[in-house]
VOTOR-537854 format. One record per atom (N, C-alpha, C): chain; x, y, z. Coordinates in pm, 1 decimal, m for minus. Layout:
residues N
  ch         X         Y         Z
   A         X         Y         Z
...
END
This chain:
residues 104
  ch         X         Y         Z
   A      82.2    m102.2      24.8
   A     m25.2     m16.8      20.4
   A     102.8     110.3       4.2
   A     182.5     126.7     115.0
   A     277.7     223.9      81.5
   A     357.4     273.2     m30.8
   A     389.0     139.7     m86.7
   A     465.5     210.0    m243.9
   A     374.4     248.9    m347.3
   A     251.8     194.0    m324.0
   A     166.1     281.2    m499.5
   A     158.5     419.2    m408.8
   A     115.3     442.9    m247.3
   A     103.1     576.2    m240.4
   A     199.6     675.8    m251.6
   A     366.1     629.0    m239.1
   A     478.1     638.1    m282.4
   A     497.5     708.2    m407.2
   A     393.8     570.8    m494.3
   A     431.8     601.4    m682.1
   A     386.6     732.4    m702.3
   A     216.1     713.1    m669.9
   A     188.8     815.7    m693.6
   A     177.7     952.9    m667.3
   A     224.6     978.6    m510.7
   A     275.8    1065.7    m505.4
   A     404.4    1152.5    m592.4
   A     483.9    1084.7    m648.9
   A     603.4    1043.3    m679.5
   A     575.4    1129.9    m827.8
   A     488.9    1079.1    m905.5
   A     416.0    1093.5   m1039.7
   A     334.7    1219.2   m1028.2
   A     239.1    1253.8    m966.7
   A     186.0    1388.0    m923.5
   A     294.0    1517.9    m885.9
   A     360.0    1500.9    m800.0
   A     440.8    1564.5    m744.5
   A     527.2    1649.9    m817.0
   A     659.2    1591.2    m896.0
   A     720.3    1643.6    m995.5
   A     647.3    1680.3   m1095.1
   A     548.2    1649.2   m1200.3
   A     489.7    1721.8   m1282.9
   A     463.7    1854.7   m1237.3
   A     337.4    1830.3   m1144.8
   A     278.4    1928.0   m1101.7
   A     365.3    2036.1   m1037.7
   A     517.5    2036.6   m1010.9
   A     577.9    2159.6    m972.8
   A     604.2    2235.7   m1117.6
   A     640.9    2122.6   m1226.3
   A     709.4    2133.7   m1331.9
   A     614.2    2234.7   m1417.9
   A     469.4    2185.6   m1391.6
   A     361.3    2277.3   m1515.5
   A     327.6    2380.0   m1387.7
   A     344.3    2435.5   m1289.8
   A     345.1    2522.5   m1222.0
   A     472.1    2630.5   m1204.6
   A     548.8    2581.0   m1234.2
   A     682.9    2683.3   m1294.7
   A     629.5    2718.4   m1474.7
   A     626.5    2653.0   m1508.2
   A     628.4    2658.7   m1721.9
   A     466.3    2810.4   m1662.3
   A     375.4    2743.5   m1610.4
   A     231.7    2834.7   m1625.8
   A     303.7    2992.6   m1547.0
   A     370.6    2967.0   m1433.8
   A     448.5    3103.6   m1391.5
   A     490.5    3196.1   m1504.2
   A     561.8    3153.7   m1559.8
   A     680.3    3187.8   m1653.4
   A     578.2    3185.7   m1775.1
   A     485.9    3184.3   m1789.3
   A     364.7    3264.6   m1910.8
   A     324.8    3417.1   m1857.6
   A     375.2    3459.6   m1736.4
   A     315.0    3550.1   m1738.1
   A     429.1    3657.0   m1720.7
   A     510.3    3569.9   m1709.9
   A     665.3    3660.1   m1711.3
   A     692.6    3725.6   m1844.3
   A     696.2    3635.0   m1958.3
   A     697.0    3699.0   m2126.3
   A     603.7    3783.7   m2139.9
   A     726.6    3862.4   m2169.9
   A     648.4    4049.7   m2246.0
   A     629.6    3965.7   m2407.4
   A     521.1    4028.7   m2458.6
   A     489.3    4057.3   m2540.6
   A     556.6    4106.6   m2706.5
   A     592.2    4202.6   m2630.6
   A     730.5    4248.9   m2703.1
   A     854.3    4181.6   m2720.0
   A     849.7    4077.6   m2707.5
   A     985.6    4013.4   m2713.8
   A    1050.5    3972.9   m2866.3
   A    1127.2    3967.1   m2913.1
   A    1157.5    3945.0   m3036.1
   A    1151.3    3776.2   m3074.0
   A    1072.0    3706.5   m3103.9
   A    1053.8    3590.8   m3167.3
   A     932.9    3505.4   m3093.8
   A     830.2    3597.6   m3032.1
   A     719.6    3561.1   m2933.0
   A     648.8    3468.1   m3002.7
   A     612.1    3505.3   m3128.0
   A     538.7    3377.9   m3199.1
   A     597.0    3286.2   m3225.2
   A     720.3    3230.0   m3261.5
   A     816.2    3100.2   m3275.1
   A     784.7    3046.4   m3119.0
   A     819.8    3102.8   m2997.1
   A     812.7    3067.3   m2872.4
   A     685.4    3007.2   m2845.8
   A     548.7    3092.6   m2860.5
   A     400.6    3035.8   m2841.8
   A     385.2    2932.1   m2945.1
   A     397.3    2912.3   m3073.6
   A     394.1    2778.2   m3133.1
   A     452.7    2678.8   m3082.4
   A     604.5    2678.4   m3055.2
   A     680.9    2590.5   m2994.9
   A     637.9    2514.0   m2848.0
   A     593.3    2628.9   m2764.4
   A     484.6    2616.5   m2677.3
   A     362.9    2533.3   m2649.7
   A     310.0    2592.1   m2763.2
   A     167.1    2498.4   m2734.7
   A     155.3    2411.8   m2845.5
   A     282.0    2355.7   m2924.5
   A     235.1    2255.3   m3026.8
   A     225.4    2159.5   m2969.1
   A     255.9    2093.6   m2841.1
   A     222.3    1984.6   m2788.9
   A      65.1    1977.1   m2772.7
   A      53.5    2073.2   m2747.8
   A    m143.0    2080.1   m2737.1
   A    m213.9    2047.7   m2837.5
   A    m181.6    2031.7   m2957.1
   A    m255.9    2022.4   m3098.3
   A    m202.4    1906.4   m3190.7
   A     m94.1    1845.8   m3124.1
   A     m55.0    1697.5   m3178.0
   A    m165.0    1577.5   m3173.8
   A    m145.1    1467.8   m3241.1
   A    m197.0    1381.3   m3262.5
   A    m167.9    1316.8   m3145.1
   A    m256.6    1229.6   m3087.4
   A    m181.7    1132.7   m2980.9
   A    m120.5    1023.4   m3040.2
   A    m157.7    1007.4   m3118.2
   A     m96.1     863.2   m3202.3
   A      54.8     898.1   m3237.3
   A      39.8    1007.4   m3311.0
   A     186.1    1044.5   m3352.5
   A     326.4    1102.1   m3204.1
   A     223.3    1110.4   m3137.3
   A     316.9    1171.4   m3006.5
   A     406.4    1041.1   m2949.4
   A     248.5     939.7   m2968.4
   A     284.3     773.9   m2871.1
   A     423.6     722.6   m2977.2
   A     386.0     653.1   m3057.1
   A     510.7     683.4   m3180.4
   A     610.6     716.4   m3201.9
   A     624.9     881.1   m3144.7
   A     772.0     956.0   m3084.7
   A     851.7     909.2   m2995.5
   A     753.8     925.4   m2869.2
   A     790.1     876.7   m2746.5
   A     845.6     732.5   m2742.3
   A     755.7     584.1   m2796.3
   A     867.8     474.5   m2847.2
   A     997.6     500.3   m2882.1
   A     984.9     598.8   m2994.0
   A    1150.5     599.5   m3031.5
   A    1214.7     636.6   m2947.6
   A    1203.7     775.3   m2889.3
   A    1265.5     814.6   m2803.9
   A    1346.6     716.2   m2691.9
   A    1225.4     641.9   m2609.6
   A    1254.4     551.7   m2507.3
   A    1312.1     419.1   m2540.4
   A    1323.8     422.8   m2658.1
   A    1411.6     277.7   m2714.5
   A    1510.6     267.4   m2656.2
   A    1528.6     101.3   m2615.6
   A    1651.4     136.1   m2566.2
   A    1805.4     128.4   m2630.3
   A    1714.5      27.4   m2752.3
   A    1815.3      11.6   m2861.0
   A    1915.6      95.8   m2931.5
   A    1770.3     214.2   m3028.0
   A    1835.8     303.8   m3123.4
   A    1717.2     410.5   m3111.9
   A    1687.4     453.9   m2984.7
   A    1640.0     523.1   m2925.5
   A    1705.3     655.9   m2890.7
   A    1659.5     800.3   m2955.2
   A    1686.6     928.6   m3008.7
   A    1777.7     950.5   m2834.9
   A    1730.0     924.7   m2717.4
   A    1753.9     943.9   m2545.9
   A    1893.5     916.6   m2541.8
   A    1899.9     771.6   m2569.2
   A    2026.3     694.1   m2535.9
   A    2123.6     739.3   m2649.0
   A    2109.4     817.3   m2762.5
   A    2203.5     844.3   m2863.6
   A    2234.2     977.6   m2847.8
   A    2154.2    1093.6   m2801.0
   A    2185.1    1189.7   m2828.5
   A    2274.8    1245.6   m2607.1
   A    2228.3    1174.6   m2515.7
   A    2212.9    1181.4   m2404.2
   A    2379.0    1113.1   m2387.4
   A    2387.8     968.6   m2424.2
   A    2484.2     882.1   m2358.3
   A    2581.7     867.8   m2525.6
   A    2533.7     940.3   m2546.4
   A    2628.0     978.0   m2655.2
   A    2726.7     785.6   m2702.0
   A    2593.9     749.9   m2747.1
   A    2645.8     583.4   m2791.2
   A    2649.6     488.5   m2697.6
   A    2651.2     507.7   m2552.1
   A    2694.3     411.1   m2465.7
   A    2564.1     351.2   m2434.6
   A    2563.6     246.4   m2402.7
   A    2449.1     176.8   m2355.9
   A    2348.2     215.3   m2297.4
   A    2217.4     238.2   m2276.3
   A    2130.1     319.4   m2186.3
   A    2044.2     203.2   m2115.0
   A    1950.9     267.8   m2015.5
   A    1882.1     179.7   m1960.0
   A    1755.2     133.7   m2052.8
   A    1681.6      30.6   m1987.8
   A    1574.6      12.7   m2076.0
   A    1492.3      83.6   m1979.6
   A    1428.1     211.0   m2050.2
   A    1374.3     342.5   m2041.7
   A    1185.1     277.4   m1937.0
   A    1148.0     202.4   m2076.4
   A    1019.5     176.9   m1975.7
   A     990.0      72.0   m1914.2
   A    1087.9     m71.5   m1911.2
   A    1103.6    m128.6   m1889.0
   A    1163.3    m161.7   m1802.6
   A    1232.1    m112.4   m1686.9
   A    1306.3     m79.6   m1564.5
   A    1230.9     m34.6   m1454.0
   A    1244.0    m101.0   m1343.4
   A    1141.9     m35.6   m1241.9
   A    1238.3     101.6   m1195.8
   A    1368.4     135.6   m1209.9
   A    1425.3     220.3   m1175.4
   A    1398.9     344.3   m1278.1
   A    1441.0     348.4   m1414.1
   A    1377.0     442.3   m1528.5
   A    1220.0     472.1   m1529.7
   A    1128.0     402.6   m1505.2
   A    1008.4     401.2   m1587.5
   A     934.1     509.5   m1557.9
   A     928.8     524.0   m1437.0
   A     858.5     684.0   m1335.1
   A     966.6     772.5   m1396.0
   A    1029.9     763.0   m1390.2
   A    1064.5     914.1   m1442.4
   A    1112.5     954.5   m1611.5
   A    1069.9     809.1   m1660.2
   A    1052.0     816.1   m1822.7
   A     917.2     883.9   m1844.2
   A     818.9     844.9   m1746.9
   A     656.8     835.7   m1766.7
   A     635.1    1003.4   m1734.4
   A     714.2    1071.5   m1605.3
   A     703.9    1178.7   m1595.4
   A     748.7    1262.0   m1704.6
   A     855.0    1234.5   m1795.7
   A     909.4    1299.5   m1907.6
   A     802.8    1293.9   m2026.2
   A     718.1    1213.1   m2033.8
   A     613.0    1233.2   m2104.9
   A     484.7    1247.5   m2035.1
   A     454.2    1330.9   m1972.2
   A     351.3    1372.9   m1913.4
   A     387.9    1540.6   m1940.8
   A     509.4    1551.0   m1935.0
   A     509.2    1681.5   m1945.3
   A     533.2    1755.7   m2104.3
   A     494.6    1655.8   m2177.8
   A     515.8    1682.2   m2332.5
   A     367.4    1820.7   m2358.3
   A     266.6    1767.7   m2243.2
   A     162.0    1846.4   m2285.0
   A     166.6    1965.9   m2175.5
   A     256.6    2049.9   m2173.4
   A     282.0    2121.0   m2084.9
   A     205.6    2241.1   m2163.8
   A     203.1    2281.7   m2291.6
   A     184.3    2366.8   m2374.0
   A      35.4    2400.8   m2348.1
   A     m44.1    2340.2   m2279.5
   A    m169.9    2333.9   m2255.8
   A    m231.2    2355.2   m2091.7
   A    m149.6    2414.6   m2001.2
   A    m153.4    2428.3   m1893.4
   A    m289.5    2572.6   m1872.4
END
């Protein structure tokens, strides 16, 4: 029972804090800043993308053999089994949940 409570708190706490930071930062951005249209487009892009395409994207990013995350971050070193490992599954799910942060 305590494990499920910890997992729920872990999954809720970190994305909620990150979303709050991003939401507050939206009030700080001035409309006169150069490139604001591009920023807004990139910021809200996750809110309008198709979920099937996003699912395929995350399967590619977290693939332990040829995934983008292992190639970019680990520079060719064999990375963890992102979605198959007890240690790395929660951080991977949190990272995936942040994809929709543009629609806060």
